ROKOL-343860 format. One line per 2 residues: number of its first residue (from 0); for each residue x, y, z of C-alpha. Coordinates in pm, 1 decimal. Each point is the difference from the previous one (the first is absolute). Example, Ala and Ser with C-alpha at 12.3 -4.5 7.8 and 13.67 -1.06 7.14 Angstrom:
BEGIN
0) 1230.0 -450.0 780.0  137.0 344.0 -66.0
//
This chain:
BEGIN
0) 259.3 -1990.8 -9504.0  -176.8 -60.5 319.1
2) -273.8 312.8 150.8  54.1 117.7 324.8
4) -264.4 -258.8 188.2  207.4 -306.0 -99.5
6) 305.1 160.7 135.8  -175.7 66.9 344.9
8) -145.0 -324.1 8.6  307.2 -187.2 -62.2
10) 213.3 219.0 278.5  -261.0 -48.5 272.7
12) 40.4 -392.0 -131.3  367.6 29.7 53.5
14) -55.8 150.1 314.7  -215.4 -268.8 129.6
16) 313.7 -230.3 -64.2  222.1 182.4 175.8
18) 208.5 124.3 -281.5  29.4 -331.2 -227.8
20) 18.3 106.4 -340.9  38.5 -361.1 -99.3
22) -318.9 -107.5 108.7  -178.8 296.6 -72.0
24) 107.3 -5.3 -323.5  -117.5 -344.6 -75.0
26) -368.3 59.7 157.5  -37.8 283.8 -242.1
28) 246.8 -105.4 -276.0  163.6 300.9 -65.6
30) 382.1 27.7 0.2  162.2 54.2 332.5
32) 239.4 268.7 -166.6  -293.6 185.8 -24.5
34) -156.9 -29.2 303.8  313.3 73.1 168.8
36) 6.3 339.7 -196.9  -314.7 71.7 137.8
38) 57.9 -28.4 354.6  346.8 181.3 -74.1
40) -202.0 303.9 -143.6  -276.4 51.7 303.7
42) 304.0 -97.5 263.3  171.9 349.7 -171.4
44) -331.5 171.0 -26.9  22.3 -55.7 -355.6
46) -324.1 22.6 -226.2  -100.9 -342.3 -107.2
48) -106.9 110.6 -322.1  249.8 282.1 -127.5
50) -13.8 131.0 -300.3  314.0 -32.5 -271.9
52) 79.2 264.5 -205.1  15.4 -96.2 -322.7
54) 405.5 117.6 -93.4  2.1 183.5 -333.1
56) 188.4 -247.8 -259.2  303.0 157.4 -171.8
58) -60.6 -131.8 -329.3  -227.8 116.8 -232.6
60) -320.8 -110.2 -116.1  200.3 -45.5 -370.4
62) 251.3 -166.4 138.9  -212.0 -245.5 144.8
64) -193.6 -63.1 -286.0  330.1 -74.9 -194.3
66) 95.8 -257.3 262.1  -322.1 -153.0 12.3
68) 18.4 -61.4 -375.7  323.5 -130.8 -73.6
70) -72.5 -228.0 324.4  -287.0 -137.7 -216.1
72) 170.6 11.7 -364.2  306.0 -187.1 148.7
74) -72.0 -344.5 126.2  -158.8 165.9 393.2
76) 345.7 -26.5 163.4  22.0 287.8 267.5
78) 352.9 -40.4 64.3  75.4 31.3 -369.3
80) -179.6 290.1 -43.6  121.0 204.8 280.0
82) 364.0 -22.7 -143.7  -72.8 92.9 -316.7
84) -226.7 299.8 87.1  230.2 131.7 320.0
86) -285.3 -19.0 239.5  -217.8 -59.7 143.6
88) 61.9 -260.9 310.5  -78.1 -392.5 -45.5
90) -307.3 51.2 294.2  -115.4 348.3 -151.1
92) -56.3 -162.9 -352.0  -176.8 -329.1 182.2
94) -221.0 278.4 108.6  -40.6 185.0 -294.4
96) -73.6 -350.5 -221.5  -277.8 -88.2 220.2
98) -130.3 318.9 28.5  -22.4 -27.8 -413.9
100) -336.2 -70.1 -201.9  213.1 -261.0 -183.4
102) 121.1 -188.9 316.1  -354.4 -43.8 110.8
104) -153.8 -128.5 -347.8  303.8 -270.6 -53.7
106) -41.8 -97.6 384.7  -411.0 -42.8 -9.4
108) 65.7 -213.5 -366.3  295.6 -183.4 53.0
110) -22.9 -379.2 151.0  -333.3 -156.9 137.2
112) -150.8 119.2 306.4  75.5 -137.8 308.5
114) -184.3 -338.1 112.3  -172.5 31.2 352.4
116) 160.1 -237.6 224.1  -211.5 -292.8 121.0
118) -95.7 -58.0 331.2  205.3 -363.9 34.9
120) 325.9 185.2 -138.7  -92.9 278.2 343.0
122) -16.5 -285.6 225.5  331.9 -138.8 -94.4
124) 154.3 326.8 0.8  -100.2 35.7 378.1
126) 40.5 -358.2 106.6  362.5 70.3 -120.7
128) 35.3 279.3 183.8  -128.1 -116.6 319.1
130) 241.5 -316.5 -52.1  284.9 205.8 -15.2
132) 109.9 -126.3 -368.1  237.2 305.7 -61.0
134) -72.2 342.3 146.5  -319.2 261.6 -46.3
136) 184.6 149.5 -265.5  102.0 -322.5 -217.9
138) -358.4 -146.7 15.8  -121.8 317.0 -137.0
140) 265.8 3.6 -303.7  -107.2 -378.6 -56.9
142) -381.5 49.7 -69.5  41.6 380.9 -135.4
144) -138.8 196.6 269.2  117.8 258.3 238.0
146) 8.5 -44.9 378.5  -314.1 144.7 96.3
148) -167.4 -179.6 -212.9  112.6 -333.6 132.3
150) -56.3 91.1 347.4  -339.5 147.9 -133.4
152) -50.5 -351.0 -132.7  112.7 -163.0 341.1
154) -221.2 223.0 200.1  -294.8 -167.0 -266.1
156) 53.1 -353.1 33.7  208.2 -63.6 315.4
158) -250.8 3.2 220.9  -283.2 -214.2 -274.2
160) 307.1 -257.1 -44.7  83.5 -69.7 346.0
162) 347.2 79.6 -24.9  270.3 116.3 254.3
164) 186.2 278.5 -94.6  281.1 148.0 217.3
166) -115.7 293.0 135.8  213.5 217.0 223.0
168) -105.4 1.0 357.5  -159.9 243.9 203.1
170) 217.5 242.9 147.1  -45.5 -66.3 411.0
172) 184.0 233.8 275.6  205.2 211.7 -81.2
174) 66.2 125.6 -382.0  336.3 -99.1 -174.6
176) 305.8 181.2 132.6  19.6 217.6 -304.0
178) -328.5 116.0 -66.1  -9.0 38.9 390.5
180) 344.4 252.5 -73.5  -251.3 173.0 -190.8
182) -250.6 48.5 168.6  202.2 116.6 283.5
184) 216.5 273.3 -174.7  -363.7 151.6 -202.4
186) -124.9 19.1 360.9  285.5 194.3 99.8
188) -31.4 226.9 -316.0  -395.8 45.8 66.5
190) 104.5 98.5 378.5  325.6 238.5 -107.3
192) -203.5 159.5 -230.3  -335.0 84.0 208.6
194) 257.3 101.9 277.0  178.1 240.2 -187.6
196) -394.1 134.7 -155.0  -119.1 27.3 350.4
198) 276.2 238.2 65.1  -5.0 196.7 -291.7
200) -344.8 43.5 143.0  65.6 95.5 319.7
202) 324.4 182.7 -115.2  -287.2 264.0 -165.9
204) -286.4 -33.5 214.4  221.0 121.3 371.1
206) 257.5 196.1 -203.4  -217.9 167.2 -315.8
208) 288.7 -74.5 -253.5  30.6 -205.5 -322.9
210) 277.8 -129.5 -0.5  -30.4 -274.1 -223.5
212) 225.7 -319.8 118.9  297.8 259.2 84.0
214) 58.8 -2.7 339.3  277.0 219.1 -26.6
216) -242.8 257.1 27.1  -58.1 -57.6 366.5
218) 177.1 68.7 277.7  102.8 -212.5 271.7
220) -273.8 150.0 258.9  -268.2 -116.0 -299.1
222) 125.0 -316.7 -95.6  -30.0 -111.2 395.2
224) -337.4 165.3 37.9  -108.6 -210.8 -347.6
226) 128.9 -343.5 163.3  -117.1 61.7 257.8
228) -330.9 52.1 -68.0  0.9 -353.9 -191.0
230) 186.1 -155.4 261.8  -276.5 -318.8 115.5
232) -104.8 -46.2 -342.7  364.5 -89.2 -169.4
234) 357.5 -90.3 138.5  188.0 279.3 114.2
236) 327.7 -117.3 -197.0  -165.7 -58.3 -270.0
238) -142.4 413.9 -23.1  317.5 106.8 87.8
240) 192.1 -173.8 -256.1  -246.5 134.5 -254.5
242) -10.5 360.2 137.7  362.9 77.6 32.9
244) 0.5 -16.3 360.1  234.8 -155.8 274.7
246) -127.5 -169.5 327.9  149.8 205.2 195.3
248) -55.4 301.9 -113.6  -414.2 -83.9 -52.2
250) 5.8 -63.3 399.5  175.7 363.4 75.8
252) -284.9 186.8 -235.1  -254.5 -202.9 129.3
254) 95.0 87.7 398.2  85.7 352.0 -117.9
256) -336.2 26.7 -160.3  -199.9 -127.0 357.2
258) 186.9 340.1 132.8  -16.1 250.4 -302.6
260) -89.0 331.1 186.1  -11.7 221.8 -308.8
262) -288.3 -296.3 -195.7  -246.5 252.1 8.5
264) 271.5 278.4 -183.8  48.0 -218.0 -288.7
266) -355.8 38.9 -167.8  17.5 327.8 38.2
268) 352.2 89.1 -94.7  -76.5 -177.4 -355.5
270) -329.5 203.1 -47.9  203.7 374.9 98.8
272) 279.2 -138.1 -234.5  -256.0 -113.5 -288.2
274) -197.3 356.4 34.3  319.5 226.7 -70.3
276) 125.6 -167.3 -315.2  238.3 -221.9 197.2
278) 222.6 270.2 -21.2  59.4 61.6 406.2
280) 305.7 -157.2 162.9  33.2 -41.4 378.0
282) 57.3 345.6 75.6  -324.1 89.1 -135.0
284) -181.7 -298.9 114.6  75.7 107.9 330.3
286) -219.1 315.2 66.2  -284.3 -167.7 -196.9
288) -8.0 -323.5 181.8  3.5 222.5 345.9
290) -255.6 255.3 -86.0  -222.7 -345.2 -83.6
292) 60.2 -205.0 316.1  68.4 300.7 224.8
294) 318.5 -97.2 179.4  408.0 75.0 -79.9
296) 192.7 -303.2 -211.3  316.6 -57.8 -69.5
298) 193.7 29.3 -309.8  162.8 -321.0 -9.8
300) -340.0 -151.5 65.9  -180.8 158.1 -275.9
302) 310.2 -119.5 -212.9  -3.8 -402.2 125.5
304) -409.4 32.1 -45.6  72.6 154.6 -393.8
306) 306.8 -262.2 -36.0  -211.5 -278.4 91.7
308) -330.1 80.4 -193.5  206.9 106.3 -336.3
310) -89.8 342.7 2.2  211.4 117.0 -174.5
312) 66.7 328.0 -230.6  109.6 -36.1 -360.4
314) 322.5 130.9 -91.9  61.8 1.8 -384.9
316) 394.0 0.9 -112.1  148.2 342.4 -53.5
318) -13.0 160.0 -371.9  268.9 197.3 -140.8
320) -193.3 305.9 -141.3  100.2 325.2 -195.1
322) -162.8 263.7 -65.4  184.1 232.4 -181.4
324) -75.9 97.6 -339.1  194.7 322.2 -64.2
326) -23.3 339.5 28.2  -245.5 180.7 -180.8
328) -75.1 348.9 173.6  237.4 219.9 272.4
330) -96.6 -220.9 343.1  -52.7 136.3 318.0
332) 183.7 45.8 359.1  -22.7 -327.2 211.9
334) -165.0 255.1 291.2  -69.9 -348.2 221.0
336) 376.2 -181.4 9.3  -144.8 -326.3 134.9
338) -160.6 205.0 326.5  -366.0 -194.7 -26.5
340) -86.8 133.8 323.2  -263.7 207.5 10.2
342) -120.0 203.5 341.6  -362.3 74.7 -162.9
344) -242.4 -124.6 -248.4  46.4 156.8 -357.4
346) 347.6 141.9 41.4  209.3 -244.9 -149.2
348) -197.1 -253.8 -251.6  193.9 -289.1 -289.7
350) -134.5 -99.8 -324.5  78.4 -234.8 -241.0
352) -166.0 -266.7 -263.7  -3.2 -348.3 8.6
354) -167.0 -292.8 -220.4  -182.2 -357.6 54.8
356) -19.8 -197.4 -324.0  -256.9 -217.2 -68.4
358) -131.0 -216.2 -280.8  -183.7 237.3 -181.7
360) 256.3 321.5 24.4  177.5 164.0 346.0
362) -182.1 222.0 256.8  200.7 327.7 53.6
364) -41.2 161.9 371.4  118.0 354.2 119.2
366) 32.2 78.4 371.6  28.1 290.9 237.6
368) 180.1 -113.6 315.1  31.5 219.1 279.1
370) 268.0 -19.8 206.9  -155.2 75.4 318.7
372) -160.3 -341.3 31.3  158.4 -119.9 -332.3
374) -318.2 -120.2 -129.0  -212.0 92.8 -330.4
376) -188.8 272.3 51.1  -159.5 -17.7 -366.2
378) 61.4 -153.3 -290.1  -71.2 -83.8 -421.0
380) -35.6 -352.6 -145.1  28.1 -19.4 -406.7
382) 79.8 -235.0 -300.6  223.1 244.0 -80.8
384) 273.4 202.3 69.2  -111.6 345.0 -159.1
386) 47.7 305.1 220.8  -329.0 -5.5 111.9
388) 88.3 -250.4 210.2  201.6 234.2 202.1
390) -173.6 309.3 -24.8  -320.1 -126.9 81.9
392) 164.8 -99.5 322.2  187.6 289.4 63.8
394) -388.5 197.3 -65.6  -129.9 -276.8 317.1
396) 284.0 123.0 193.9  -63.5 363.8 -22.1
398) -349.2 -38.1 153.4  106.7 -187.1 260.5
400) 301.4 187.8 79.2  -63.8 332.8 -127.6
402) 286.8 287.1 0.4  217.4 -145.9 285.1
404) 291.8 87.8 -256.5  90.9 -401.9 61.7
406) 352.2 -110.4 -179.7  -116.7 -312.5 -255.9
408) 289.9 -233.9 -39.4  18.5 -233.9 -305.4
410) 278.9 -182.7 -257.4  61.0 218.6 -353.5
412) -214.8 -169.7 -155.8  -190.4 163.6 -292.5
414) -371.4 30.8 176.8  202.8 247.8 243.6
416) 162.6 233.6 -280.5  -249.1 52.6 -244.5
418) -178.5 333.7 56.0  -351.2 -125.4 74.9
420) 174.4 -141.8 328.2  264.9 335.4 80.6
422) -309.4 232.8 -101.4  -196.5 -181.8 268.9
424) 236.5 -8.1 273.2  107.7 334.3 -41.8
426) -413.0 157.6 -55.4  -47.5 -213.8 399.3
428) 339.1 131.9 110.9  178.1 -318.0 56.7
430) 380.6 -59.5 29.6  147.4 -296.4 -303.9
432) 228.9 -215.0 146.9  184.7 -288.3 -228.9
434) 257.3 -296.8 68.1  337.5 -25.1 -140.5
436) 8.0 -127.5 -345.4  -90.6 -368.6 8.9
438) 42.1 -29.2 414.3  -318.2 -120.7 75.6
440) 98.3 0.3 423.3  -27.5 409.1 -77.7
442) -386.0 -147.4 30.1  47.5 -335.8 231.3
444) -294.6 101.8 186.6  -278.0 -0.5 -303.1
446) 205.3 -310.4 -138.3  -91.3 -155.1 337.2
448) -323.0 47.4 -24.8  -9.5 -159.2 -326.2
450) 165.6 -321.4 130.2  -221.1 -39.8 295.7
452) -307.5 56.1 -193.5  98.0 -258.4 -258.9
454) 167.9 -261.6 282.3  -371.1 36.1 170.3
456) -242.4 45.0 -274.6  163.1 -91.4 -340.4
458) 280.3 -322.3 -8.2  -218.7 -181.0 201.2
460) -296.5 -47.0 -194.0  -74.4 -127.0 -339.6
462) -141.4 194.9 -249.4  68.0 -199.2 -286.4
464) -444.6 7.3 -36.0  9.2 349.6 73.7
466) -67.3 289.8 -211.0  88.4 368.1 -6.0
468) -351.4 45.9 53.9  -18.6 -238.8 320.6
470) 339.0 148.5 168.2  -72.1 344.7 7.2
472) -282.4 -71.1 284.4  217.5 -239.1 188.3
474) 309.7 267.8 14.5  -228.3 230.4 76.0
476) -166.1 -153.9 310.6  373.6 -76.0 84.1
478) 91.2 345.1 2.6  -325.1 169.1 205.3
480) 125.3 -305.5 285.6  379.9 122.6 -52.1
482) -116.8 324.6 106.6  -253.5 -38.6 226.8
484) 55.0 -289.5 225.5  326.3 -156.8 -77.9
486) 219.9 45.5 312.7  371.6 84.9 11.6
488) 237.0 -38.1 301.4  149.4 341.5 -39.6
490) -337.9 152.3 47.9  -34.6 -152.7 275.9
492) -167.4 -288.4 -122.1  -267.9 223.1 -142.8
494) -141.5 51.0 -338.4  105.0 328.8 -189.7
496) -426.3 102.1 76.0  26.3 -74.5 348.0
498) 340.7 152.7 5.2  -130.6 389.9 -174.5
500) -333.4 -57.5 226.9  251.5 -2.7 315.5
502) 201.6 265.0 -161.6  -298.5 196.3 -40.5
504) -88.4 39.9 366.6  334.1 71.7 96.9
506) 40.1 299.6 -218.9  -339.1 138.7 65.1
//
């Protein structure tokens, strides 16, 4: 086993000899295959002294002992022992034998010690090698030594005896064709990796995107921006092939970027989109951008910029839903009859219960939706869908609405048919209204609120590592934002809070 210093010294010598493995092997006495293996490891970035994991043997210690006992008691023949026992392989048997103390003891006592080779024999061997009386392998076998030992003798005696030993002439001029081709390929690979690394770093620097090596995440404009930033450093054709962009498209995007009069709007729209839970489409984005820049803007411009910047709202696949669980008590009449418009606050309201699945359980939300604004006026959040979830929410609603006599519409769930709910409704003077059996469209406005909330807040985010205790404050924060800041186009691109303030001014 060679240490790391020997390996590095050998590779440095290989570099000085311009990749001549044979010459390096003669100089160091190390086999060509070993040097080549080190060279390949260095080229591929593999550790030179990687630790090999010892494989677990499929034979037990008892089987190993039985096999060794049979081997030493029946003539010490590995083939016969393996055939008789049915295990292991001959190579494995030989490994076991070498590790056994009986083999080491027998080897130590067998025969006489090897005699040292005298100087005269060494000189004869070197002379035969120099005179080419056979190959180096044949000469080494003739004198009972290895090729490495033979070359070591040559280096020791050749100069002293004045022998002429044929040497490979030093390389002059250009390297050999195969080595030159190899060097060329390595340089090309190095340049390619350097170019791709620079492109990824530039994309992260300019676009603030961590996309790894997937250039499909970039738009054509973004690809052109990255290539243009490195235009003087690498060939354009190679960069375009690597990033997957046509030459004509690149020059088109490059020309368009010079005349992009909406360039200042792009970071502004990204900021507005991120600050509003990434849930605004172009219709809601338009008034916010206009308010920030102080001038009108076309919807088509907003739409195009959002498409180019990939400011897309998450849209999950629709799921089938059924809330019917059977009749448990007499239901109320459907007073609303899908008329969800109200002329004033606290005239009509909608309610229901929805759930959120998390890693350690579920969270339940019971809101009260005012039909005048279409936004929740209050809500309760809990870990259990018990009656307190709805009754506490109704108590909070009465604190805000007072004795307004509003109509409260719900589905036919048991929360809205138990005495705790019906008694409070009668006490506060509110009118009960219920959907038909198994007919969710009768409460579609409330279901629509749940769908919007989950599309904006729940589905786009990863909640795998979030507990219920951590989720509830985030849900509370979102509902406050939905009520106080989220703009609605049907309210004149105002939030429900702003719309109510303007209404109160007109009423006074």
